[in-house]
OpenMM code with the backbone's topology and positions (N, CA, C; nanometers):
from openmm import Vec3, app, unit

residues = "MET LYS ILE SER ARG ASP SER ASP VAL VAL GLU ILE ASP GLY PRO PRO GLN PHE ALA TYR GLY GLN LYS VAL ARG SER LEU MET ASN VAL ARG ASN ASP GLY THR PHE PRO GLY MET GLU ILE GLY ASP VAL LEU VAL LYS LYS GLY GLU VAL GLY TYR VAL THR SER ILE GLY THR PHE LEU GLN GLN PHE TYR ILE TYR GLY VAL ASP PHE TYR GLU ARG GLY GLN ILE VAL GLY MET LYS ALA ARG GLU LEU ALA ALA GLU GLU CYS ASP LYS LEU ALA HIS HIS GLU".split()
positions = [
    Vec3(4.0395, -2.2775, -1.6392),
    Vec3(4.1095, -2.2433, -1.7617),
    Vec3(4.0149, -2.2607, -1.8802),
    Vec3(4.0059, -2.1600, -1.9630),
    Vec3(3.9165, -2.1623, -2.0785),
    Vec3(3.9941, -2.2025, -2.2038),
    Vec3(3.9363, -2.2929, -2.2819),
    Vec3(3.9987, -2.3348, -2.4072),
    Vec3(3.9669, -2.2307, -2.5140),
    Vec3(4.0699, -2.1849, -2.5822),
    Vec3(4.0516, -2.0844, -2.6867),
    Vec3(4.0270, -2.1529, -2.8206),
    Vec3(3.9157, -2.1232, -2.8815),
    Vec3(3.8840, -2.1762, -3.0148),
    Vec3(3.8880, -2.0602, -3.1133),
    Vec3(3.9309, -2.0876, -3.2357),
    Vec3(3.9378, -1.9784, -3.3320),
    Vec3(3.8063, -1.9582, -3.4063),
    Vec3(3.7030, -2.0331, -3.3690),
    Vec3(3.5716, -2.0183, -3.4307),
    Vec3(3.4677, -2.0896, -3.3457),
    Vec3(3.3457, -2.0361, -3.3448),
    Vec3(3.2362, -2.1036, -3.2753),
    Vec3(3.1637, -2.2002, -3.3687),
    Vec3(3.1986, -2.1981, -3.4964),
    Vec3(3.1348, -2.2846, -3.5947),
    Vec3(3.1852, -2.4275, -3.5779),
    Vec3(3.0937, -2.5234, -3.5828),
    Vec3(3.1305, -2.6645, -3.5775),
    Vec3(3.1171, -2.7189, -3.7200),
    Vec3(3.2303, -2.7193, -3.7910),
    Vec3(3.2312, -2.7616, -3.9316),
    Vec3(3.1787, -2.9028, -3.9512),
    Vec3(3.2099, -2.9919, -3.8562),
    Vec3(3.1782, -3.1332, -3.8776),
    Vec3(3.0285, -3.1620, -3.8695),
    Vec3(2.9473, -3.0593, -3.8406),
    Vec3(2.8019, -3.0761, -3.8482),
    Vec3(2.7555, -3.0885, -3.9931),
    Vec3(2.8400, -3.0473, -4.0875),
    Vec3(2.8079, -3.0564, -4.2299),
    Vec3(2.9121, -3.1401, -4.3013),
    Vec3(2.8982, -3.1529, -4.4324),
    Vec3(2.9951, -3.2317, -4.5095),
    Vec3(3.1276, -3.1567, -4.5256),
    Vec3(3.2357, -3.2301, -4.5537),
    Vec3(3.3646, -3.1638, -4.5788),
    Vec3(3.3545, -3.0685, -4.6977),
    Vec3(3.4325, -2.9620, -4.6927),
    Vec3(3.4337, -2.8626, -4.8007),
    Vec3(3.5122, -2.9122, -4.9221),
    Vec3(3.6103, -2.9985, -4.8991),
    Vec3(3.6946, -3.0509, -5.0065),
    Vec3(3.6820, -3.2030, -5.0106),
    Vec3(3.7139, -3.2614, -5.1260),
    Vec3(3.6999, -3.4051, -5.1468),
    Vec3(3.8370, -3.4702, -5.1668),
    Vec3(3.8422, -3.6015, -5.1452),
    Vec3(3.9649, -3.6765, -5.1704),
    Vec3(4.0091, -3.6550, -5.3153),
    Vec3(4.1367, -3.6287, -5.3325),
    Vec3(4.1921, -3.6111, -5.4657),
    Vec3(4.1739, -3.4723, -5.5238),
    Vec3(4.1021, -3.3841, -5.4542),
    Vec3(4.0762, -3.2502, -5.5068),
    Vec3(4.2036, -3.1664, -5.5032),
    Vec3(4.2231, -3.0890, -5.6090),
    Vec3(4.3376, -2.9992, -5.6186),
    Vec3(4.3044, -2.8719, -5.5414),
    Vec3(4.3948, -2.8308, -5.4506),
    Vec3(4.3729, -2.7133, -5.3671),
    Vec3(4.4979, -2.6254, -5.3652),
    Vec3(4.4781, -2.4999, -5.3243),
    Vec3(4.5874, -2.4026, -5.3144),
    Vec3(4.5887, -2.3448, -5.1734),
    Vec3(4.7075, -2.3288, -5.1177),
    Vec3(4.7221, -2.2707, -4.9846),
    Vec3(4.6949, -2.1202, -4.9901),
    Vec3(4.6122, -2.0714, -4.8987),
    Vec3(4.5797, -1.9290, -4.8919),
    Vec3(4.6758, -1.8516, -4.8030),
    Vec3(4.7658, -1.9228, -4.7348),
    Vec3(4.8587, -1.8560, -4.6428),
    Vec3(4.9828, -1.9403, -4.6216),
    Vec3(5.0856, -1.8766, -4.5674),
    Vec3(5.2028, -1.9516, -4.5236),
    Vec3(5.1628, -2.0314, -4.4006),
    Vec3(5.2079, -2.1556, -4.3929),
    Vec3(5.1784, -2.2406, -4.2776),
    Vec3(5.3118, -2.2812, -4.2159),
    Vec3(5.3239, -2.2542, -4.0852),
    Vec3(5.4479, -2.2850, -4.0130),
    Vec3(5.4280, -2.4042, -3.9198),
    Vec3(5.5361, -2.4726, -3.8910),
    Vec3(5.5321, -2.5862, -3.8005),
    Vec3(5.5006, -2.5387, -3.6589),
    Vec3(5.3935, -2.5930, -3.6023),
    Vec3(5.3557, -2.5599, -3.4646),
    Vec3(5.4141, -2.6611, -3.3660),
    Vec3(5.5018, -2.7457, -3.4161),
    Vec3(5.5639, -2.8474, -3.3309),
    Vec3(5.5087, -2.9865, -3.3554),
    Vec3(5.4058, -2.9962, -3.4401),
    Vec3(5.3450, -3.1267, -3.4663),
    Vec3(5.3985, -3.1925, -3.5930),
    Vec3(5.4808, -3.1222, -3.6700),
    Vec3(5.5366, -3.1798, -3.7923),
    Vec3(5.6769, -3.2313, -3.7618),
    Vec3(5.6982, -3.3629, -3.7729),
    Vec3(5.8282, -3.4208, -3.7369),
    Vec3(5.9395, -3.3827, -3.8343),
    Vec3(6.0597, -3.3707, -3.7791),
    Vec3(6.1771, -3.3477, -3.8629),
    Vec3(6.2022, -3.2027, -3.8995),
    Vec3(6.1201, -3.1114, -3.8496),
    Vec3(6.1400, -2.9691, -3.8767),
    Vec3(6.1278, -2.8920, -3.7459),
    Vec3(6.1912, -2.7768, -3.7415),
    Vec3(6.1881, -2.6938, -3.6221),
    Vec3(6.0551, -2.6188, -3.6116),
    Vec3(6.0165, -2.5872, -3.4896),
    Vec3(5.8979, -2.5042, -3.4680),
    Vec3(5.9216, -2.3699, -3.5361),
    Vec3(5.8236, -2.3260, -3.6122),
    Vec3(5.8341, -2.1991, -3.6844),
    Vec3(5.8792, -2.2129, -3.8289),
    Vec3(5.9360, -2.3288, -3.8652),
    Vec3(5.9764, -2.3501, -4.0046),
    Vec3(5.8536, -2.3467, -4.0953),
    Vec3(5.8676, -2.2887, -4.2137),
    Vec3(5.7574, -2.2838, -4.3101),
    Vec3(5.7367, -2.4226, -4.3700),
    Vec3(5.6145, -2.4744, -4.3564),
    Vec3(5.5786, -2.6034, -4.4147),
    Vec3(5.5228, -2.5858, -4.5549),
    Vec3(5.4428, -2.4811, -4.5724),
    Vec3(5.3759, -2.4541, -4.6999),
    Vec3(5.3745, -2.3030, -4.7201),
    Vec3(5.4049, -2.2598, -4.8410),
    Vec3(5.3984, -2.1172, -4.8729),
    Vec3(5.2645, -2.0840, -4.9383),
    Vec3(5.2201, -1.9616, -4.9167),
    Vec3(5.0975, -1.9130, -4.9789),
    Vec3(5.1065, -1.9347, -5.1297),
    Vec3(5.0008, -1.9932, -5.1865),
    Vec3(4.9952, -2.0153, -5.3306),
    Vec3(5.0389, -2.1524, -5.3763),
    Vec3(5.0993, -2.2321, -5.2869),
    Vec3(5.1422, -2.3658, -5.3280),
    Vec3(5.0212, -2.4561, -5.3500),
    Vec3(5.0355, -2.5464, -5.4456),
    Vec3(4.9256, -2.6345, -5.4863),
    Vec3(4.9529, -2.7769, -5.4402),
    Vec3(4.8450, -2.8440, -5.3966),
    Vec3(4.8550, -2.9829, -5.3553),
    Vec3(4.7228, -3.0540, -5.3778),
    Vec3(4.7163, -3.1788, -5.3343),
    Vec3(4.5965, -3.2613, -5.3514),
    Vec3(4.5546, -3.3192, -5.2164),
    Vec3(4.4240, -3.3182, -5.1884),
    Vec3(4.3710, -3.3728, -5.0643),
    Vec3(4.3880, -3.5245, -5.0650),
    Vec3(4.4590, -3.5775, -4.9649),
    Vec3(4.4823, -3.7218, -4.9564),
    Vec3(4.4110, -3.7859, -4.8378),
    Vec3(4.3656, -3.7041, -4.7428),
    Vec3(4.2915, -3.7577, -4.6284),
    Vec3(4.2047, -3.6481, -4.5681),
    Vec3(4.0997, -3.6914, -4.4981),
    Vec3(4.0114, -3.5976, -4.4289),
    Vec3(3.9874, -3.6525, -4.2892),
    Vec3(4.0267, -3.5737, -4.1896),
    Vec3(4.0075, -3.6117, -4.0506),
    Vec3(3.9373, -3.4990, -3.9767),
    Vec3(3.9336, -3.5081, -3.8454),
    Vec3(3.8720, -3.4027, -3.7647),
    Vec3(3.9660, -3.3634, -3.6522),
    Vec3(3.9416, -3.2446, -3.5963),
    Vec3(4.0223, -3.1914, -3.4878),
    Vec3(3.9301, -3.1243, -3.3875),
    Vec3(3.9451, -3.1580, -3.2600),
    Vec3(3.8669, -3.1003, -3.1503),
    Vec3(3.7160, -3.1166, -3.1689),
    Vec3(3.6748, -3.2187, -3.2399),
    Vec3(3.5327, -3.2420, -3.2678),
    Vec3(3.4655, -3.1164, -3.3233),
    Vec3(3.5431, -3.0378, -3.3988),
    Vec3(3.4929, -2.9109, -3.4513),
    Vec3(3.5296, -2.8895, -3.5977),
    Vec3(3.6541, -2.9136, -3.6334),
    Vec3(3.7040, -2.8821, -3.7667),
    Vec3(3.7363, -3.0074, -3.8467),
    Vec3(3.7238, -2.9963, -3.9774),
    Vec3(3.7833, -3.0954, -4.0663),
    Vec3(3.9294, -3.0562, -4.0843),
    Vec3(4.0153, -3.1549, -4.0852),
    Vec3(4.1556, -3.1338, -4.1177),
    Vec3(4.1838, -3.2131, -4.2444),
    Vec3(4.2342, -3.1432, -4.3440),
    Vec3(4.2622, -3.2035, -4.4748),
    Vec3(4.4116, -3.2321, -4.4844),
    Vec3(4.4459, -3.3586, -4.5050),
    Vec3(4.5842, -3.3946, -4.5328),
    Vec3(4.6093, -3.3607, -4.6788),
    Vec3(4.6963, -3.2632, -4.7034),
    Vec3(4.7214, -3.2166, -4.8399),
    Vec3(4.8637, -3.2540, -4.8795),
    Vec3(4.8747, -3.3247, -4.9901),
    Vec3(5.0049, -3.3643, -5.0442),
    Vec3(5.0568, -3.2498, -5.1307),
    Vec3(5.1529, -3.1769, -5.0748),
    Vec3(5.2202, -3.0722, -5.1511),
    Vec3(5.3375, -3.1399, -5.2197),
    Vec3(5.3075, -3.1983, -5.3356),
    Vec3(5.3985, -3.2881, -5.4059),
    Vec3(5.5310, -3.2234, -5.4433),
    Vec3(5.5333, -3.0936, -5.4712),
    Vec3(5.6592, -3.0289, -5.5070),
    Vec3(5.7524, -3.0178, -5.3865),
    Vec3(5.6958, -3.0143, -5.2669),
    Vec3(5.7749, -3.0108, -5.1428),
    Vec3(5.8028, -3.1520, -5.0921),
    Vec3(5.7228, -3.2476, -5.1375),
    Vec3(5.7387, -3.3846, -5.0911),
    Vec3(5.6887, -3.4050, -4.9500),
    Vec3(5.5849, -3.3305, -4.9104),
    Vec3(5.5304, -3.3460, -4.7768),
    Vec3(5.3787, -3.3368, -4.7760),
    Vec3(5.3211, -3.4066, -4.6794),
    Vec3(5.1775, -3.4005, -4.6574),
    Vec3(5.1556, -3.3196, -4.5302),
    Vec3(5.0722, -3.2153, -4.5406),
    Vec3(5.0498, -3.1226, -4.4303),
    Vec3(4.9011, -3.1178, -4.3983),
    Vec3(4.8669, -3.1228, -4.2685),
    Vec3(4.7283, -3.1096, -4.2258),
    Vec3(4.6870, -2.9639, -4.2242),
    Vec3(4.5746, -2.9329, -4.2905),
    Vec3(4.5300, -2.7936, -4.3010),
    Vec3(4.3800, -2.7825, -4.2794),
    Vec3(4.3375, -2.6668, -4.2291),
    Vec3(4.1954, -2.6380, -4.2118),
    Vec3(4.1398, -2.5800, -4.3410),
    Vec3(4.0076, -2.5878, -4.3555),
    Vec3(3.9412, -2.5376, -4.4763),
    Vec3(3.9704, -2.3903, -4.4989),
    Vec3(3.9764, -2.3103, -4.3923),
    Vec3(3.9993, -2.1664, -4.4078),
    Vec3(4.1387, -2.1347, -4.4622),
    Vec3(4.2284, -2.2339, -4.4610),
    Vec3(4.3639, -2.2164, -4.5121),
    Vec3(4.3772, -2.2576, -4.6582),
    Vec3(4.2673, -2.3077, -4.7169),
    Vec3(4.2709, -2.3648, -4.8516),
    Vec3(4.1646, -2.3052, -4.9427),
    Vec3(4.1906, -2.3130, -5.0731),
    Vec3(4.0916, -2.2784, -5.1748),
    Vec3(4.0980, -2.3850, -5.2828),
    Vec3(3.9825, -2.4160, -5.3406),
    Vec3(3.9790, -2.5110, -5.4522),
    Vec3(4.0575, -2.4516, -5.5684),
    Vec3(4.1371, -2.5327, -5.6304),
    Vec3(4.2171, -2.4904, -5.7451),
    Vec3(4.1473, -2.5388, -5.8711),
    Vec3(4.1130, -2.4458, -5.9546),
    Vec3(4.0453, -2.4812, -6.0796),
    Vec3(4.1420, -2.5556, -6.1705),
    Vec3(4.0883, -2.6464, -6.2483),
    Vec3(4.1694, -2.7152, -6.3483),
    Vec3(4.2145, -2.6131, -6.4511),
    Vec3(4.3258, -2.6400, -6.5124),
    Vec3(4.3771, -2.5468, -6.6150),
    Vec3(4.2733, -2.5270, -6.7231),
    Vec3(4.2414, -2.4005, -6.7476),
    Vec3(4.1399, -2.3673, -6.8476),
    Vec3(4.2007, -2.2812, -6.9576),
    Vec3(4.3257, -2.3055, -6.9871),
    Vec3(4.3921, -2.2256, -7.0896),
    Vec3(4.3455, -2.2698, -7.2278),
    Vec3(4.2953, -2.1759, -7.3014),
    Vec3(4.2537, -2.2055, -7.4392),
    Vec3(4.3683, -2.1635, -7.5315),
    Vec3(4.4062, -2.2531, -7.6172),
    Vec3(4.5137, -2.2231, -7.7116),
    Vec3(4.4533, -2.1812, -7.8440),
    Vec3(4.4731, -2.0561, -7.8776),
    Vec3(4.4226, -2.0041, -8.0059),
    Vec3(4.5402, -1.9833, -8.0991),
    Vec3(4.5309, -2.0428, -8.2139),
    Vec3(4.6398, -2.0282, -8.3105),
    Vec3(4.5898, -1.9645, -8.4369),
] * unit.nanometer
topology = app.Topology()
chain = topology.addChain("A")
for resn in residues:
    res = topology.addResidue(resn, chain)
    for name in ("N", "CA", "C"):
        topology.addAtom(name, app.Element.getBySymbol(name[0]), res)
């Protein structure tokens, strides 16, 4: 039986892409694969565009970094891969009066 990997890249050979406390945005809808307690498989955990903060950095399959992201508006922390996230720029709104 062959293990299916979604990439041949071993991310953990380099530094994490995101840092603790960094503001990030979800690039896609993320559904429960059965590892999130208290929700049904297939339930949406995070919607595309939601913003959260990195609260932990772990690894998965000795290949990927997994970022624990606190999606504070949902009140949940969800583990996500780097390809599912983008750095969220700080508000740069200039107020001209």
